[in-house]
C-alpha positions as CSV (number, residue, x, y, z in Angstrom):
1,M,11.5,-6.1,-9.5
2,K,10.6,-7.8,-12.7
3,K,7.8,-6.5,-14.7
4,G,6.4,-10.0,-15.1
5,N,5.4,-10.1,-11.5
6,K,2.3,-8.0,-12.2
7,E,0.9,-10.5,-14.7
8,N,1.6,-13.4,-12.3
9,I,-0.8,-12.2,-9.7
10,D,-4.3,-13.8,-9.8
11,N,-6.1,-10.5,-9.3
12,K,-9.1,-10.2,-11.6
13,N,-11.5,-8.0,-9.8
14,T,-11.4,-4.3,-8.8
15,D,-13.3,-2.5,-6.2
16,S,-16.5,-1.1,-7.7
17,K,-15.9,2.1,-5.8
18,S,-12.4,2.7,-7.4
19,K,-11.5,3.5,-10.9
20,T,-9.6,0.9,-12.9
21,T,-6.6,2.3,-14.8
22,T,-4.2,1.1,-17.4
23,S,-1.3,2.9,-15.7
24,S,1.3,0.7,-13.9
25,R,0.8,2.9,-10.9
26,G,-2.9,2.5,-10.4
27,V,-4.5,1.3,-7.2
28,V,-6.1,-2.1,-7.9
29,N,-8.3,-4.2,-5.7
30,I,-7.3,-7.8,-5.6
31,R,-10.9,-8.9,-5.1
32,K,-12.5,-7.2,-8.1
33,L,-10.2,-6.5,-11.0
34,R,-12.2,-7.0,-14.2
35,G,-9.8,-6.2,-17.0
36,K,-9.9,-2.6,-18.2
37,L,-13.6,-2.0,-18.2
38,P,-14.9,0.8,-16.1
39,P,-17.2,-0.1,-13.1
40,S,-20.3,1.0,-15.0
41,V,-19.6,-1.3,-17.8
42,N,-19.0,-4.2,-15.4
43,K,-22.3,-3.5,-13.7
44,N,-24.2,-3.3,-17.0
45,R,-22.6,-6.6,-18.1
46,N,-23.7,-8.3,-14.9
47,I,-27.3,-7.1,-15.5
48,I,-27.2,-8.5,-19.0
49,I,-25.9,-11.9,-17.9
50,Y,-28.5,-12.3,-15.1
51,S,-31.3,-11.1,-17.4
52,F,-30.2,-13.6,-20.0
53,I,-30.2,-16.4,-17.4
54,A,-33.7,-15.5,-16.2
55,I,-35.2,-15.3,-19.8
56,A,-33.5,-18.6,-20.7
57,F,-35.0,-20.3,-17.6
58,L,-38.5,-19.1,-18.4
59,F,-38.4,-20.1,-22.0
60,A,-37.0,-23.5,-21.1
61,M,-39.8,-24.1,-18.7
62,Y,-42.2,-23.1,-21.5
63,G,-40.6,-25.5,-23.8
64,F,-40.9,-28.3,-21.3
65,S,-44.6,-27.6,-21.0
66,L,-44.9,-27.9,-24.8
67,T,-43.2,-31.3,-25.1
68,G,-44.7,-32.6,-21.9
69,N,-43.6,-35.8,-20.2
70,T,-45.4,-38.6,-22.2
71,T,-45.1,-42.2,-23.2
72,S,-46.6,-43.4,-26.5
73,K,-47.7,-46.6,-28.1
74,S,-48.6,-47.2,-31.8
75,V,-52.0,-48.6,-32.7
76,P,-53.7,-49.3,-36.0
77,I,-55.5,-46.4,-37.5
78,S,-58.8,-48.2,-37.4
79,I,-58.6,-48.6,-33.7
80,L,-57.7,-44.9,-33.4
81,V,-60.7,-43.9,-35.5
82,N,-63.1,-46.1,-33.5
83,D,-61.8,-44.7,-30.2
84,I,-62.3,-41.2,-31.5
85,K,-65.8,-41.9,-32.6
86,S,-66.5,-43.6,-29.2
87,G,-65.3,-40.5,-27.3
88,D,-62.5,-42.3,-25.5
89,F,-60.1,-39.4,-26.1
90,S,-60.1,-36.1,-24.4
91,K,-57.9,-34.5,-27.0
92,V,-56.6,-35.5,-30.4
93,T,-53.7,-33.6,-31.9
94,V,-53.0,-33.7,-35.7
95,V,-49.6,-32.6,-36.9
96,G,-49.2,-33.2,-40.6
97,N,-50.0,-37.0,-40.9
98,D,-49.1,-37.7,-37.3
99,V,-52.0,-38.3,-34.9
100,T,-51.7,-38.3,-31.1
101,G,-54.7,-39.2,-29.0
102,Y,-54.8,-38.6,-25.2
103,Y,-57.0,-41.2,-23.5
104,K,-59.4,-40.2,-20.7
105,K,-58.9,-41.7,-17.3
106,S,-61.8,-43.2,-15.4
107,Q,-61.7,-40.1,-13.1
108,G,-62.2,-37.9,-16.2
109,T,-58.7,-36.4,-16.2
110,Y,-56.2,-36.6,-19.1
111,T,-53.9,-39.5,-19.3
112,T,-50.2,-39.2,-20.1
113,E,-50.3,-42.1,-22.5
114,D,-50.9,-41.4,-26.2
115,A,-51.5,-43.3,-29.4
116,T,-49.4,-42.2,-32.4
117,I,-49.7,-43.4,-36.0
118,S,-48.4,-42.2,-39.3
119,S,-49.9,-42.9,-42.7
120,G,-49.3,-41.8,-46.2
121,T,-53.0,-41.0,-46.5
122,N,-54.1,-37.5,-45.7
123,I,-55.4,-37.8,-42.1
124,V,-57.9,-35.0,-42.4
125,T,-59.5,-36.7,-45.5
126,L,-59.5,-40.1,-43.7
127,F,-61.2,-38.7,-40.7
128,S,-63.9,-37.0,-42.9
129,T,-64.5,-40.2,-44.8
130,N,-65.1,-42.1,-41.5
131,G,-67.6,-39.4,-40.3
132,I,-65.2,-37.6,-37.9
133,N,-65.7,-33.8,-37.9
134,V,-62.3,-32.1,-38.2
135,S,-63.6,-28.6,-38.6
136,G,-62.9,-25.8,-36.1
137,N,-66.2,-26.6,-34.4
138,N,-64.9,-29.9,-33.0
139,P,-63.3,-29.1,-29.6
140,T,-61.6,-32.5,-29.4
141,I,-59.4,-32.4,-32.5
142,Y,-56.6,-29.9,-32.8
143,L,-54.9,-29.3,-36.1
144,E,-51.2,-28.1,-35.7
145,D,-48.9,-26.7,-38.3
146,A,-46.0,-29.2,-38.6
147,V,-43.3,-26.6,-39.2
148,N,-44.3,-24.5,-36.2
149,Y,-44.7,-27.5,-33.9
150,H,-41.2,-28.8,-34.7
151,L,-39.7,-25.4,-34.4
152,S,-41.1,-25.1,-30.9
153,S,-39.5,-28.4,-29.9
154,I,-36.1,-27.2,-31.3
155,L,-36.4,-23.9,-29.5
156,S,-37.1,-25.7,-26.2
157,I,-33.9,-27.7,-26.6
158,L,-31.8,-24.7,-27.5
159,L,-33.1,-22.7,-24.5
160,T,-32.4,-25.6,-22.2
161,V,-28.8,-25.6,-23.5
162,M,-28.7,-21.8,-23.0
163,L,-30.0,-22.2,-19.4
164,I,-27.2,-24.7,-18.6
165,V,-24.5,-22.3,-20.1
166,G,-26.0,-19.4,-18.3
167,L,-25.9,-21.2,-14.9
168,F,-22.3,-22.1,-15.6
169,I,-21.4,-18.4,-16.2
170,F,-23.3,-17.4,-13.1
171,F,-21.5,-19.7,-10.8
172,R,-18.1,-18.9,-12.4
173,Q,-18.8,-15.2,-11.8
174,M,-19.8,-15.9,-8.2
175,N,-16.5,-17.8,-7.6
176,K,-14.2,-15.0,-8.9
177,G,-11.7,-13.5,-6.5
178,G,-13.9,-12.2,-3.8
179,A,-16.8,-11.2,-6.0
180,G,-19.3,-13.4,-4.3
181,V,-20.1,-15.6,-1.4
182,F,-18.0,-18.5,-2.7
183,S,-14.8,-16.5,-2.2
184,F,-15.4,-14.8,1.1
185,G,-12.0,-16.2,2.3
186,E,-9.9,-14.2,-0.1
187,S,-8.1,-11.1,1.0
188,K,-9.7,-7.7,0.4
189,A,-6.4,-6.0,0.4
190,R,-5.7,-3.3,-2.3
191,I,-2.3,-3.4,-4.0
192,L,-0.4,-0.6,-5.6
193,F,1.4,-1.8,-8.8
194,G,4.5,-0.3,-10.2
195,K,8.2,0.0,-9.3
196,R,7.9,3.3,-7.6
197,Q,4.9,5.1,-6.2
198,D,4.3,8.8,-6.2
199,V,4.4,8.9,-2.4
200,T,8.0,9.0,-1.0
201,F,9.7,10.4,2.1
202,A,9.7,13.8,0.4
203,S,5.9,13.7,0.6
204,V,6.0,13.3,4.4
205,A,6.9,16.3,6.5
206,G,7.1,16.9,10.2
207,A,8.1,13.3,11.0
208,D,11.9,13.3,10.7
209,E,12.6,10.8,13.6
210,A,10.0,8.3,12.2
211,K,11.5,8.5,8.7
212,K,15.0,7.9,10.1
213,E,13.9,4.8,11.8
214,L,12.1,3.5,8.7
215,E,15.1,4.0,6.5
216,E,16.5,0.7,7.7
217,V,13.3,-1.0,6.5
218,V,13.6,0.7,3.1
219,E,17.2,-0.4,2.7
220,F,16.4,-4.0,3.6
221,L,13.6,-4.1,1.0
222,R,16.0,-2.7,-1.6
223,N,19.0,-4.8,-0.8
224,P,18.3,-7.7,1.7
225,K,21.5,-9.6,0.9
226,K,23.5,-6.8,2.5
227,F,21.9,-7.5,5.9
228,I,21.7,-11.3,5.5
229,S,25.4,-11.5,4.8
230,M,26.1,-9.8,8.1
231,G,23.8,-12.2,10.0
232,A,21.4,-9.3,10.8
233,R,17.7,-9.8,11.0
234,I,15.5,-6.8,10.0
235,P,12.3,-6.3,12.0
236,R,9.5,-8.4,10.5
237,G,6.9,-6.0,11.7
238,V,6.8,-2.2,12.4
239,L,4.0,-0.7,14.5
240,L,3.2,2.9,13.8
241,S,1.6,4.6,16.8
242,G,0.2,8.1,17.1
243,P,-2.9,10.2,17.2
244,P,-5.2,10.3,14.2
245,G,-4.0,12.5,11.3
246,T,-0.3,12.3,12.2
247,G,0.6,10.6,8.9
248,K,0.8,6.8,9.8
249,T,-0.8,5.7,6.5
250,L,1.2,8.2,4.5
251,L,4.4,7.1,6.0
252,A,3.7,3.4,5.2
253,K,3.1,4.4,1.6
254,A,6.3,6.4,1.6
255,V,8.3,3.3,2.7
256,S,6.9,1.4,-0.3
257,G,7.6,4.3,-2.6
258,E,11.2,4.6,-1.5
259,A,11.9,0.9,-1.7
260,G,10.0,0.5,-5.0
261,V,8.0,-2.6,-3.9
262,R,4.4,-3.7,-4.1
263,F,2.2,-2.3,-1.4
264,F,-0.7,-4.2,0.1
265,S,-3.1,-2.0,2.0
266,V,-5.9,-3.4,4.2
267,S,-7.9,-2.2,7.3
268,G,-8.1,-4.4,10.3
269,S,-11.9,-4.4,10.1
270,E,-11.8,-5.8,6.6
271,F,-10.7,-9.2,7.9
272,E,-13.9,-9.6,9.9
273,E,-16.9,-11.4,8.4
274,M,-20.2,-12.8,9.8
275,L,-18.9,-16.3,8.7
276,V,-16.6,-17.8,11.3
277,G,-13.1,-18.4,9.9
278,A,-13.3,-15.9,7.1
279,G,-10.9,-13.5,8.8
280,A,-8.2,-16.2,9.3
281,S,-8.7,-17.3,5.7
282,R,-8.2,-13.8,4.4
283,V,-5.0,-13.4,6.5
284,R,-3.6,-16.6,4.9
285,D,-4.6,-15.4,1.4
286,L,-3.0,-12.0,2.0
287,F,0.3,-13.3,3.2
288,M,0.4,-15.9,0.4
289,K,0.0,-13.3,-2.2
290,A,2.6,-11.0,-0.6
291,R,5.1,-13.9,-0.6
292,K,4.5,-14.6,-4.3
293,I,5.5,-11.1,-5.4
294,A,8.2,-10.4,-2.7
295,P,9.8,-8.1,-2.1
296,S,6.6,-6.5,-0.8
297,L,5.1,-4.6,2.1
298,I,1.8,-5.3,3.9
299,F,0.1,-2.4,5.6
300,I,-2.7,-3.1,8.2
301,D,-4.4,0.0,9.3
302,E,-6.3,0.2,12.6
303,I,-4.9,-3.2,13.7
304,D,-6.5,-2.8,17.1
305,A,-9.8,-3.9,15.5
306,I,-8.4,-7.4,15.4
307,G,-5.4,-7.2,17.7
308,R,-6.9,-6.5,21.1
309,K,-5.8,-8.5,24.1
310,R,-7.3,-12.0,23.9
311,G,-10.0,-12.6,26.5
312,T,-11.0,-8.9,26.8
313,V,-13.7,-8.8,24.1
314,L,-17.1,-10.4,24.4
315,N,-18.0,-13.0,21.7
316,S,-14.5,-12.7,20.3
317,G,-13.9,-16.2,19.0
318,H,-13.6,-15.3,15.4
319,T,-11.6,-12.2,16.1
320,E,-9.1,-14.2,18.1
321,Q,-8.9,-16.7,15.2
322,T,-7.9,-13.9,12.9
323,L,-5.3,-12.6,15.5
324,N,-3.9,-16.1,15.9
325,Q,-3.5,-16.5,12.2
326,I,-1.6,-13.2,11.9
327,L,0.7,-14.4,14.7
328,V,1.3,-17.7,12.9
329,E,1.9,-16.0,9.5
330,M,4.4,-13.6,11.0
331,D,6.2,-16.5,12.7
332,G,6.4,-18.2,9.3
333,F,8.7,-15.6,7.9
334,D,12.2,-16.9,7.6
335,S,15.3,-14.8,7.4
336,T,15.2,-14.8,3.6
337,T,11.5,-13.8,3.3
338,N,11.5,-10.3,1.8
339,V,8.1,-9.3,3.2
340,I,7.6,-6.7,5.9
341,V,4.4,-5.9,7.8
342,I,3.6,-2.3,8.9
343,A,0.6,-1.8,11.1
344,A,-0.9,1.4,12.4
345,T,-2.9,2.2,15.6
346,N,-3.7,5.0,17.9
347,R,-4.3,2.6,20.8
348,P,-1.1,0.5,21.3
349,D,-2.1,-0.1,24.9
350,V,-4.9,-2.4,24.0
351,L,-2.9,-4.7,21.7
352,D,-2.2,-8.3,22.6
353,P,1.4,-8.8,24.0
354,A,2.0,-11.6,21.6
355,L,1.8,-9.1,18.7
356,L,4.5,-6.9,20.2
357,R,7.1,-9.5,21.1
358,P,10.4,-9.8,19.1
359,G,9.9,-11.6,15.8
360,R,6.5,-10.0,15.1
361,F,5.9,-6.2,15.7
362,D,9.3,-5.8,17.3
363,R,9.8,-2.1,16.4
364,L,7.5,0.7,17.7
365,V,7.6,4.0,15.8
366,T,5.7,6.8,17.5
367,L,4.4,9.8,15.6
368,N,3.5,12.8,17.7
369,Y,1.8,16.1,17.0
370,P,4.3,18.1,14.8
371,D,6.2,21.0,16.4
372,T,6.5,24.5,14.9
373,K,9.3,23.4,12.5
374,G,7.3,20.4,11.5
375,R,4.2,22.4,10.9
376,I,6.1,24.8,8.6
377,E,7.4,21.8,6.6
378,I,3.9,20.3,6.3
379,L,2.5,23.6,5.1
380,K,5.1,23.9,2.4
381,V,4.4,20.3,1.2
382,H,0.6,20.8,1.0
383,S,0.7,24.3,-0.5
384,K,2.8,23.4,-3.5
385,N,-0.1,23.4,-5.9
386,K,-1.9,26.4,-4.3
387,P,-1.5,30.0,-5.3
388,L,-0.6,31.8,-2.1
389,D,-0.7,35.5,-1.7
390,N,2.5,37.3,-0.7
391,D,1.1,38.2,2.7
392,V,1.0,34.5,3.8
393,N,3.6,33.9,6.4
394,F,4.3,30.2,7.2
395,D,6.1,31.0,10.4
396,A,3.2,32.9,11.9
397,L,0.7,30.4,10.5
398,A,2.6,27.5,12.2
399,K,2.6,29.3,15.5
400,R,-1.1,29.9,15.6
401,T,-1.9,26.3,14.6
402,A,-0.3,24.6,17.6
403,G,-1.9,21.2,18.2
404,F,-2.8,20.7,14.5
405,T,-1.9,17.4,12.9
406,G,-0.7,17.1,9.4
407,A,-4.2,16.2,8.3
408,D,-5.6,19.2,10.0
409,L,-3.1,21.5,8.3
410,E,-3.8,20.0,4.9
411,N,-7.5,20.4,5.6
412,M,-6.9,24.1,6.6
413,L,-5.1,24.8,3.4
414,N,-7.9,23.2,1.4
415,E,-10.6,25.2,3.3
416,G,-8.6,28.4,2.6
417,A,-8.5,27.6,-1.1
418,I,-12.3,27.0,-1.1
419,I,-12.9,30.3,0.8
420,A,-10.7,32.2,-1.8
421,A,-12.4,30.6,-4.7
422,M,-15.9,31.4,-3.3
423,A,-14.7,35.1,-3.1
424,N,-13.5,35.0,-6.7
425,R,-9.9,35.7,-5.7
426,K,-6.9,34.5,-7.7
427,T,-4.7,33.9,-4.7
428,I,-5.2,32.6,-1.1
429,T,-4.6,35.3,1.4
430,D,-3.6,35.2,5.0
431,A,-7.1,36.2,6.0
432,D,-8.5,33.2,4.1
433,L,-6.2,30.8,6.0
434,E,-7.0,32.5,9.3
435,E,-10.7,31.9,8.7
436,A,-10.0,28.4,7.6
437,A,-8.0,27.6,10.8
438,V,-11.0,28.8,13.0
439,K,-13.4,26.9,10.7
440,V,-11.4,23.6,11.1
441,T,-11.4,23.8,14.9
442,M,-14.7,25.6,15.7
443,G,-16.9,25.1,12.5
444,S,-18.4,27.7,10.2
445,A,-19.8,30.9,11.4
446,R,-23.6,30.7,11.9
447,N,-26.1,33.3,10.8
448,S,-28.5,32.5,13.6
449,Y,-30.2,35.4,15.3
450,V,-28.7,36.4,18.7
451,S,-30.6,38.9,20.8
452,D,-28.8,42.1,22.1
453,E,-28.9,40.7,25.6
454,E,-27.3,37.4,24.7
455,K,-24.8,39.2,22.5
456,K,-23.7,41.4,25.4
457,T,-23.3,38.3,27.6
458,I,-21.1,36.6,25.0
459,A,-19.0,39.7,24.6
460,Y,-18.3,40.0,28.3
461,H,-17.6,36.3,28.5
462,E,-15.0,36.4,25.8
463,A,-13.6,39.7,27.0
464,G,-13.2,38.0,30.4
465,H,-11.0,35.2,29.0
466,A,-8.8,37.7,27.2
467,V,-8.4,40.3,29.9
468,V,-7.5,37.7,32.5
469,S,-4.7,36.4,30.4
470,K,-3.1,39.8,30.1
471,F,-2.5,40.0,33.8
472,L,-1.1,36.4,34.3
473,P,2.5,35.4,34.1
474,N,3.5,32.6,31.6
475,S,0.3,33.4,29.7
476,D,0.2,33.1,25.9
477,P,-0.8,36.4,24.2
478,V,-4.3,36.8,22.7
479,H,-4.3,36.3,19.0
480,K,-8.0,36.9,18.2
481,I,-11.3,37.4,19.9
482,E,-14.6,36.7,18.1
483,I,-18.2,36.7,19.1
484,K,-19.6,35.2,15.9
485,P,-21.6,32.0,16.7
486,R,-19.6,28.9,15.5
487,G,-20.8,25.4,15.9
488,S,-22.2,25.1,19.4
489,A,-20.1,28.1,20.7
490,G,-21.3,31.7,20.9
491,G,-17.7,33.0,20.6
492,V,-14.1,32.2,20.8
493,T,-10.8,33.6,22.2
494,I,-7.7,32.3,20.5
495,Y,-4.3,32.4,22.1
496,L,-0.9,32.3,20.2
497,P,1.6,29.9,21.9
498,Q,5.1,31.3,21.9
499,K,6.8,27.9,21.9
500,D,6.1,24.2,21.7
501,S,6.5,22.5,25.1
502,Q,6.6,18.9,25.9
503,L,6.5,19.5,29.7
504,E,4.1,21.6,31.6
505,T,4.6,22.9,35.2
506,K,2.0,23.3,37.9
507,S,2.1,27.1,37.5
508,R,1.3,26.7,33.8
509,F,-1.6,24.5,34.5
510,L,-2.9,27.0,37.1
511,T,-2.7,29.7,34.5
512,S,-4.7,27.6,32.1
513,L,-7.3,27.0,34.8
514,I,-7.7,30.8,35.4
515,H,-7.9,31.4,31.6
516,M,-10.7,28.8,31.4
517,L,-12.8,30.4,34.2
518,G,-12.3,34.0,33.1
519,G,-15.5,34.0,31.1
520,Y,-17.5,32.5,34.0
521,A,-16.0,35.0,36.4
522,S,-16.8,37.9,34.0
523,E,-20.5,36.9,33.8
524,K,-20.7,36.6,37.6
525,L,-19.0,40.0,38.0
526,V,-21.0,42.0,35.4
527,F,-24.5,40.4,35.6
528,G,-24.5,38.9,39.0
529,E,-25.4,35.4,37.7
530,V,-24.0,32.9,35.2
531,T,-25.4,31.2,32.1
532,N,-25.0,27.8,30.6
533,G,-22.6,29.2,28.1
534,A,-19.7,28.5,30.5
535,S,-20.5,24.8,30.7
536,N,-17.7,23.8,28.3
537,D,-15.1,26.0,30.2
538,I,-16.2,24.4,33.5
539,E,-15.9,20.9,32.1
540,K,-12.4,21.5,30.8
541,A,-11.3,23.1,34.0
542,T,-12.6,20.3,36.1
543,S,-10.9,17.7,33.8
544,L,-7.6,19.5,34.0
545,A,-7.8,19.9,37.8
546,R,-8.6,16.2,38.2
547,S,-5.6,15.2,36.1
548,M,-3.4,17.4,38.1
549,V,-4.5,15.7,41.3
550,M,-4.8,12.0,40.1
551,R,-2.2,11.7,37.4
552,Y,0.5,14.4,37.8
553,G,1.0,14.3,41.6
554,M,0.4,18.1,41.9
555,S,-1.7,17.9,45.1
556,D,0.1,18.7,48.4
557,V,-2.4,16.6,50.3
558,L,-2.4,13.4,48.2
559,G,1.2,13.6,47.0
560,P,3.0,12.0,44.1
561,V,0.6,9.0,43.6
562,K,-1.4,8.0,40.6
563,Y,-5.0,7.4,41.3
564,G,-7.5,5.7,39.0
565,N,-7.1,3.9,35.7
566,K,-7.0,5.2,32.1
567,S,-10.8,5.2,31.9
568,D,-11.0,7.8,34.6
569,F,-9.2,10.3,32.3
570,D,-9.8,9.1,28.8
571,D,-13.4,9.3,27.5
572,T,-12.4,7.1,24.5
573,V,-11.9,4.1,26.8
574,G,-15.2,2.1,26.6
575,L,-16.2,-1.4,27.3
576,Y,-12.8,-2.9,26.7
577,G,-10.8,-0.3,28.8
578,E,-10.1,-0.3,32.5
579,S,-13.2,0.6,34.4
580,S,-12.7,-0.3,38.0
581,K,-11.8,2.4,40.6
582,A,-8.2,2.0,41.8
583,Y,-8.7,3.9,45.0
584,S,-10.9,3.8,48.1
585,G,-14.0,5.8,48.8
586,K,-12.0,7.8,51.4
587,T,-9.4,8.7,48.9
588,G,-12.1,9.6,46.4
589,Y,-13.5,12.1,48.9
590,K,-10.0,13.7,49.2
591,I,-9.6,13.8,45.4
592,D,-12.9,15.6,45.1
593,E,-11.9,18.1,47.8
594,E,-8.5,18.8,46.0
595,V,-10.2,19.2,42.6
596,Q,-12.7,21.6,44.1
597,K,-9.9,23.7,45.8
598,L,-8.0,24.1,42.5
599,V,-11.1,25.1,40.5
600,T,-12.3,27.5,43.2
601,F,-8.8,29.1,43.4
602,A,-8.8,29.6,39.7
603,F,-12.3,31.2,39.8
604,E,-11.5,33.5,42.7
605,K,-8.2,34.6,41.0
606,A,-10.0,35.4,37.7
607,Y,-12.7,37.3,39.6
608,S,-10.2,39.3,41.4
609,I,-8.3,40.3,38.3
610,L,-11.4,41.3,36.4
611,S,-12.7,43.4,39.4
612,D,-9.4,45.4,39.4
613,A,-9.5,45.8,35.6
614,R,-13.2,46.4,35.3
615,N,-12.7,49.5,33.0
616,K,-10.5,47.4,30.6
617,L,-13.1,44.6,30.6
618,D,-15.9,47.1,29.7
619,R,-13.7,48.7,27.0
620,V,-13.0,45.3,25.3
621,A,-16.6,44.1,25.5
622,E,-17.9,47.4,24.0
623,E,-15.5,47.1,21.1
624,L,-16.6,43.5,20.5
625,L,-20.2,44.5,20.4
626,K,-19.3,47.1,17.7
627,N,-17.1,45.0,15.5
628,E,-17.6,41.3,16.6
629,V,-13.9,40.6,16.0
630,L,-10.7,41.9,17.7
631,T,-7.2,41.1,16.4
632,H,-4.1,40.9,18.6
633,D,-3.0,44.5,17.8
634,E,-6.5,45.9,18.4
635,F,-6.7,44.1,21.8
636,E,-3.3,45.3,22.9
637,K,-4.2,48.9,22.0
638,L,-7.3,48.8,24.1
639,M,-5.5,47.2,27.1
640,N,-2.7,49.9,26.9
641,E,-5.1,52.9,26.8
């Protein structure tokens, strides 16, 4: 790419929240680039400009009041003298040898007509000779200094000119690339300048399949003629789909970095505006700028904000306008247009079908939670600049962070560094990362007071979870038990998955149900009654049992049939998701019966296990009351005694 492309873009404003830089790799906002001044200087400059305009306006108004809006006629001085002596004037102004008299109206108010006359004779002397008192005691006659009077007139003219210039500057500022209401139609996309960005595929770990699919896009951006000569058409749009934190934005930046092209980044919500048509205008502006500096890459994050199925959103006229404009712009790409659009969403099911047809977003790249190998790679990438202790084992750390996304792992390492720094250590230990992992998922430990009775209940509850798992087949081993209050939980039992599994059997689900209700069963067995501390366990168990019956076909009574819609299982589906029941009331009654059978079976099984192993349950609970924390080795030792 030619270096001159950077100067050819009409980007004069930078986002006030971002720092402007002279580096060729800086992130610059197309809307608000203001040279090389820091945002504070730009802000102060605006204050000075607006203050100048206000002062000029006030002084101009004052100058107008000095000059007035009058018409004059010349009369002989004898008539002027007689009118003064007759009291026909309300005011007489004497400036040097110029006399201006303001006649009274019949109503007694001042007239705007005046009589002006000049004479070589000293006016003051002439008035005195004719018996007119010109001393300070005469309220009718005003003596003005000629120099000051004319200076005030000149000042009024100058300030009027300043006001005009100030208003010109004001409207010019308002009309600059997105800085004000006159440019609401311009794109708010941020663009990364430079031939190669710092983020490349080497910066993205745990997404090997996704990187492999996007290598074709990178090669097309680098060498489009290679594909065009073969009659091939590269996908115009790539949709990245996956849970939050799996690296969709990072992967899009990596494509730009690998190809060495300009990278436009914008969120779907940034197209929206209160003004109708603003979103469509911003889409046109964004694609126009991308074509001007092609090859380039447009990244639209959270595209579901503007790409939902048409007709499913209330008051969606302007949103559909924006969506229609995106469809038109992507259709406008010809085979030689070296611009590719990458969009990201975690809700591909709500997108309009027109977005997903061939010729638009015709390639779907799915990013899932990283497996153990992927988590190890992610940990290595994000720990490069962190001093780790020799006891840190990435293999063990990856196993006990099953279900973590790349963002979660990066956050865990950062929290571990903070914990080590607060303890004044020079390196990050395995214990720091262990605490950080629990902190990321459960929150920080609370120092709130817990009575002895409540603490005993919590200890038996967590011991119930752990002891039950020891006697179940296909159960993951206990990694850690803790009865320190964290977040809204009084304690936590952490299991260590032995392998990553994409498929779960009915027996594994039943094992999970029994785990979940182990704490509830322990409270019932030891204290004869239960507390509200088991509410979260009951909620999770009920949700899992309902999914087994309605989604996975694991009910012998109802068979392999899917009942209900997505909203029956997914709490994130709101107004725009499916909400109607897809089964009859009779079927709903059977569903409730089957769910209740599964949950009841899990509770009875957990209760039976704990009844037979009551001595082990008591031993684990007593140890928790002493130390508050039990590791895997300590728990195994207690269970084997």
